[in-house]
C-alpha positions as CSV (number, residue, x, y, z in Angstrom):
1,M,9.2,6.9,1.9
2,I,12.4,7.2,4.2
3,T,15.4,4.6,4.2
4,S,18.4,4.2,5.9
5,Q,21.7,3.6,4.2
6,S,21.3,-0.3,4.4
7,G,17.5,0.2,2.8
8,S,15.9,-1.1,6.4
9,W,15.7,0.2,9.8
10,P,16.8,-1.7,12.6
11,E,13.4,-3.3,14.8
12,G,12.6,-0.6,17.5
13,T,13.8,2.7,15.2
14,F,11.3,5.1,14.5
15,V,11.5,8.1,12.4
16,L,9.6,11.4,13.0
17,F,9.1,13.8,10.0
18,E,7.7,17.3,10.9
19,L,6.7,19.8,8.3
20,R,6.1,23.5,8.8
21,P,5.1,26.4,6.3
22,T,7.8,28.4,5.0
23,R,5.8,31.4,5.0
24,G,3.7,33.0,8.1
25,A,2.4,31.1,11.1
26,G,0.9,27.7,10.8
27,K,0.3,24.5,12.2
28,I,3.5,22.1,12.4
29,R,2.5,18.4,11.3
30,Q,4.3,15.7,12.9
31,V,4.0,11.8,11.8
32,K,5.9,8.8,12.4
33,A,7.1,6.5,9.6
34,D,6.0,3.1,9.9
35,N,9.2,0.3,10.1
36,Q,9.3,0.4,6.4
37,G,9.6,4.0,6.3
38,K,6.1,4.9,4.7
39,F,4.5,8.0,6.2
40,K,1.1,9.7,5.4
41,V,0.6,13.4,6.1
42,P,-3.3,14.0,5.2
43,D,-5.1,16.8,4.3
44,M,-2.1,18.9,3.8
45,P,-3.4,22.8,2.4
46,L,-1.3,23.7,-0.6
47,G,1.9,25.6,-0.1
48,E,5.7,25.4,0.7
49,Y,6.9,23.2,3.6
50,C,10.1,23.2,5.2
51,F,10.6,19.3,6.4
52,K,12.6,17.5,9.2
53,A,13.1,13.7,9.3
54,T,15.0,12.6,12.7
55,A,15.5,9.3,13.9
56,D,18.1,8.7,17.2
57,G,21.3,7.3,16.1
58,W,20.8,9.0,12.6
59,Q,21.8,12.0,10.6
60,S,18.6,14.3,10.2
61,V,17.4,15.2,6.8
62,I,16.0,18.8,6.0
63,G,14.7,19.9,2.9
64,V,11.7,21.2,1.3
65,V,8.5,20.1,-0.3
66,I,5.8,22.0,-2.2
67,V,2.1,21.0,-2.4
68,S,0.4,21.9,-5.1
69,K,-2.8,21.2,-7.4
70,T,-1.1,19.8,-10.0
71,A,0.5,17.3,-8.0
72,S,-0.9,13.6,-7.7
73,R,-2.8,12.6,-4.4
74,T,-0.2,9.6,-4.5
75,S,3.1,11.8,-5.3
76,R,5.7,10.6,-3.0
77,V,8.9,12.2,-1.2
78,N,12.1,9.5,-1.1
79,F,15.1,10.2,0.6
80,E,17.6,8.2,2.5
81,M,19.0,9.1,6.1
82,P,22.5,8.2,6.7
83,L,24.0,6.6,9.8
84,G,25.3,8.9,12.5
85,V,24.9,12.0,14.4
């Protein structure tokens, strides 16, 4: 889930969430979060991924997420995007 500093998103704001493998060439996956900041990335292969979340008027957030066999299928990644560029 991606939240803003106030916890909700202004109407018409959409957040793009991108994932790319940290090693080797691989498919870049992109999904849009809904108006509550929730998103799903279906059928992710195991591995380590760099992620980037972007929205107009908000600071981008980048990081690393690891998809592993031991993670629950309902695992969550939560972070907050600060206002500003």
